[in-house]
C-alpha positions as CSV (number, residue, x, y, z in Angstrom):
1,M,-82.5,42.1,5.0
2,F,-82.5,42.2,1.1
3,R,-78.7,42.1,-0.3
4,R,-77.8,45.0,-2.0
5,K,-76.9,45.4,-5.9
6,K,-77.3,48.5,-8.3
7,L,-80.7,48.1,-10.4
8,S,-81.8,49.9,-13.1
9,A,-85.1,50.2,-15.1
10,E,-87.5,52.1,-17.4
11,D,-90.0,53.8,-17.1
12,P,-107.0,43.2,-14.2
13,A,-109.4,42.5,-12.5
14,T,-109.8,40.9,-9.0
15,E,-109.9,37.3,-8.0
16,G,-110.7,35.6,-4.8
17,D,-113.8,36.2,-2.5
18,P,-116.2,38.3,-4.0
19,E,-116.7,40.3,-1.3
20,E,-113.1,41.6,-1.6
21,M,-113.7,42.9,-5.2
22,V,-113.4,46.2,-6.4
23,V,-114.5,47.4,-9.7
24,I,-111.8,50.4,-11.4
25,V,-113.0,52.7,-14.3
26,D,-110.3,51.8,-16.7
27,Q,-110.1,55.5,-17.8
28,A,-109.7,56.8,-14.6
29,V,-107.0,55.0,-13.2
30,N,-103.3,57.0,-13.6
31,P,-102.6,56.2,-17.6
32,Y,-99.2,55.4,-16.4
33,L,-99.6,52.4,-14.7
34,A,-98.4,49.9,-17.4
35,L,-99.1,47.0,-15.4
36,F,-102.9,47.7,-15.4
37,H,-103.3,49.3,-18.7
38,E,-100.8,47.6,-20.8
39,P,-100.1,44.1,-18.7
40,A,-98.4,42.7,-21.9
41,G,-96.7,45.6,-23.3
42,Y,-92.8,46.7,-23.4
43,R,-93.4,48.9,-20.1
44,A,-94.9,46.4,-18.0
45,E,-91.8,43.9,-18.8
46,Q,-89.4,46.7,-17.9
47,I,-91.5,46.2,-14.1
48,R,-91.0,43.0,-14.3
49,A,-87.6,42.4,-14.6
50,L,-87.2,45.0,-12.0
51,R,-89.1,43.0,-10.1
52,N,-87.3,39.8,-11.1
53,R,-84.2,41.2,-10.1
54,L,-85.8,42.4,-6.7
55,V,-87.1,38.9,-5.9
56,A,-83.4,37.1,-6.5
57,L,-82.0,39.6,-3.9
58,N,-84.6,37.6,-1.6
59,P,-83.6,34.2,-1.5
60,D,-84.7,32.8,1.5
61,G,-88.2,34.4,0.4
62,E,-88.7,35.6,3.5
63,P,-91.6,38.7,3.9
64,K,-90.1,42.2,2.8
65,T,-90.6,46.2,3.0
66,L,-89.5,47.9,0.9
67,V,-89.9,51.5,0.2
68,V,-89.9,53.3,-3.1
69,T,-88.5,57.3,-2.7
70,S,-87.1,59.7,-4.8
71,A,-84.9,63.1,-4.3
72,V,-87.6,65.5,-5.1
73,R,-90.8,65.7,-6.4
74,A,-92.4,64.6,-9.7
75,E,-89.7,62.2,-10.6
76,G,-92.3,59.5,-10.9
77,K,-92.1,57.3,-7.4
78,T,-95.8,56.8,-6.5
79,V,-96.3,55.3,-10.2
80,A,-92.7,53.4,-9.8
81,A,-94.4,52.2,-6.6
82,L,-97.8,50.7,-7.8
83,N,-96.7,49.2,-10.9
84,L,-94.3,47.6,-8.7
85,A,-96.5,46.6,-6.2
86,M,-99.0,45.0,-9.2
87,A,-95.9,43.2,-10.5
88,F,-95.1,41.2,-7.0
89,A,-99.3,41.2,-7.3
90,E,-98.8,38.9,-10.6
91,L,-96.3,36.0,-8.7
92,E,-98.4,33.3,-7.7
93,R,-99.3,33.0,-4.4
94,Q,-97.8,36.2,-3.2
95,Q,-99.8,38.9,-1.2
96,V,-99.1,42.0,-1.7
97,V,-99.9,45.7,-0.2
98,I,-99.0,49.2,-1.3
99,V,-98.6,51.8,1.4
100,D,-99.4,55.4,0.9
101,A,-97.1,56.9,3.8
102,D,-97.0,60.0,2.0
103,L,-98.9,62.0,4.4
104,R,-98.2,65.0,3.3
105,R,-99.4,64.6,-0.4
106,P,-100.7,61.4,-1.0
107,S,-101.6,60.3,-4.2
108,C,-102.2,56.2,-4.4
109,E,-106.0,56.2,-3.7
110,R,-106.1,58.9,-6.7
111,Y,-103.9,57.1,-9.1
112,L,-106.1,54.0,-9.0
113,N,-109.3,56.1,-8.7
114,L,-110.2,55.4,-5.1
115,N,-112.3,57.3,-2.8
116,P,-110.1,58.5,0.4
117,E,-110.9,56.0,3.4
118,P,-109.4,55.9,7.0
119,G,-105.4,54.0,6.3
120,L,-102.3,54.7,7.3
121,A,-102.1,57.8,10.1
122,D,-105.4,56.3,11.5
123,V,-104.1,53.3,12.0
124,L,-100.5,54.6,14.1
125,L,-102.7,56.8,16.3
126,G,-105.0,54.0,17.2
127,R,-108.3,55.4,15.6
128,V,-109.0,52.5,13.6
129,P,-107.6,48.7,13.7
130,L,-105.4,47.9,10.8
131,E,-107.8,45.0,9.5
132,R,-110.4,47.8,8.8
133,A,-108.1,50.2,7.0
134,L,-106.7,47.7,4.9
135,R,-108.4,47.0,1.7
136,P,-108.6,45.7,-2.1
137,A,-107.2,47.9,-4.6
138,G,-108.8,46.9,-7.5
139,F,-106.0,44.5,-9.0
140,R,-105.7,40.7,-8.2
141,R,-103.8,40.0,-4.9
142,L,-102.7,43.4,-4.0
143,M,-104.2,45.2,-1.1
144,M,-104.2,49.0,-0.3
145,L,-103.2,50.9,3.1
146,G,-104.3,54.1,2.0
147,A,-102.5,57.5,3.7
148,G,-106.2,57.8,6.0
149,S,-106.6,61.3,7.6
150,R,-104.8,64.3,7.3
151,V,-102.4,65.2,10.0
152,T,-100.3,68.3,11.4
153,N,-97.2,66.3,12.0
154,P,-96.5,63.4,9.7
155,A,-92.9,63.4,11.0
156,E,-94.6,62.8,14.6
157,V,-96.8,60.1,13.5
158,L,-94.6,58.3,11.7
159,G,-92.4,57.6,14.6
160,A,-90.0,54.9,14.8
161,S,-91.5,52.7,17.0
162,R,-94.9,52.8,15.9
163,I,-93.6,51.9,12.2
164,D,-91.6,49.1,13.6
165,E,-94.4,47.5,15.0
166,L,-96.9,48.2,12.0
167,F,-94.2,46.8,9.8
168,Q,-94.2,43.5,11.5
169,R,-97.8,42.8,11.5
170,L,-97.7,43.7,8.0
171,K,-94.9,41.3,6.9
172,E,-96.6,38.5,9.0
173,R,-99.6,38.9,6.5
174,F,-97.8,39.6,3.4
175,Q,-95.0,38.7,1.1
176,Y,-94.3,41.8,0.0
177,V,-95.1,45.5,1.6
178,V,-94.1,48.3,-1.0
179,I,-94.3,51.6,0.7
180,D,-94.7,55.1,-1.3
181,T,-92.9,57.9,0.9
182,P,-92.2,61.7,0.4
183,P,-89.3,62.4,-1.5
184,V,-86.3,62.2,0.9
185,L,-84.7,66.4,0.5
186,P,-87.7,68.0,1.1
187,S,-88.9,66.2,4.4
188,T,-87.3,63.6,7.3
189,D,-90.3,61.2,6.7
190,A,-88.2,59.1,4.0
191,G,-85.2,58.5,5.8
192,V,-87.1,57.3,8.8
193,L,-88.9,54.8,6.5
194,S,-86.2,53.4,4.8
195,A,-84.3,52.9,7.9
196,R,-87.2,50.7,9.6
197,A,-87.4,48.8,6.0
198,D,-85.7,46.3,4.4
199,G,-84.7,47.8,1.3
200,T,-85.4,51.1,-0.4
201,L,-85.6,52.0,-4.3
202,L,-84.6,55.1,-5.2
203,V,-86.2,56.9,-8.4
204,V,-84.5,59.0,-11.0
205,R,-86.1,60.6,-13.3
206,L,-83.4,61.1,-16.5
207,E,-83.1,65.2,-17.0
208,H,-85.3,66.2,-14.0
209,S,-83.2,65.2,-11.1
210,L,-79.9,67.2,-10.6
211,K,-77.1,64.4,-10.0
212,K,-76.1,66.1,-6.9
213,Q,-79.8,66.1,-5.4
214,S,-80.0,62.3,-6.3
215,R,-76.6,61.8,-4.3
216,E,-77.5,64.0,-1.5
217,A,-80.6,61.6,-1.5
218,L,-78.5,58.1,-1.6
219,R,-76.7,60.2,1.3
220,V,-79.4,60.8,3.8
221,I,-81.0,57.1,3.5
222,Q,-77.6,55.6,4.1
223,D,-76.6,58.0,7.0
224,M,-79.9,57.3,8.7
225,G,-79.4,53.8,8.2
226,G,-81.2,52.6,5.3
227,N,-80.6,49.7,2.7
228,V,-80.5,50.9,-0.8
229,L,-80.8,48.4,-3.1
230,G,-80.4,50.3,-6.0
231,S,-82.3,52.9,-8.5
232,F,-85.0,53.1,-10.9
233,V,-84.5,55.3,-14.0
234,N,-87.6,57.0,-15.6
235,E,-87.5,58.2,-19.3
236,L,-84.2,56.8,-21.2
237,R,-84.6,58.2,-24.4
238,G,-85.5,55.5,-27.2
239,Q,-85.6,52.9,-24.8
240,D,-89.2,51.7,-26.2
241,P,-90.9,49.9,-29.1
242,E,-92.2,53.4,-30.5
243,S,-88.8,54.8,-31.1
244,D,-86.9,51.4,-31.5
245,Q,-88.7,48.4,-33.7
246,R,-86.0,46.3,-32.5
247,L,-87.4,46.3,-29.0
248,A,-90.9,45.2,-30.4
249,Y,-92.1,41.9,-30.0
250,E,-95.5,41.2,-31.0
251,P,-97.1,37.8,-31.0
252,R,-96.9,36.7,-34.9
253,E,-100.6,36.4,-36.1
254,A,-101.4,32.6,-36.8
255,E,-100.5,31.6,-40.5
256,E,-103.3,30.4,-42.9
257,D,-102.9,26.7,-43.8
């Protein structure tokens, strides 16, 4: 397991086998994916700082499953999960997979401008093998397991025994498995998945989330047996170079001889 610690942060091309390469149209990818659009920017560095803290919580270097969720919708959990997965994939010799486990409102493929294909639901229901459902996400060393076919009973599909087996198989292949789930309070899915994962990160959107909702989400995850590693805080005022130039640190232009 990860060790617990309070965390906070603000809010390309693939390489390897040519047969596994995906071409992504830059303008069609969600603009808040900082690791994709502005890998040298301030926000990307904040994501890397969070990644480094999570890596520090894993001193044995064992493969880990990490749930990224929020109390309610529209807090930025999917953007946080994708950015974090990209940041993990930047590390040398790290194979990473992003899993869209939000079977109710899936969005990972849409954010990356990828066409929907068989994914998590199909694997859990035995319709397709895991290897067929995995595909390149369009970012180096990052694979995708999309939500897959629409189902009418997500809670039943995400049964504990099926998830345990799937997580184990993914950990045999990937160093980090980042899982985007539905928000905690509207459904039971996030609690079930958090209880099966090694750690959970709770995304909080400043001035959008109610404190009591965030506290209740934290309680639900812990009551289900989840290991809450910390919080990821979005939209901190003034915490970027556009509003505070002291945070800017652009490369110095070459001096003339």
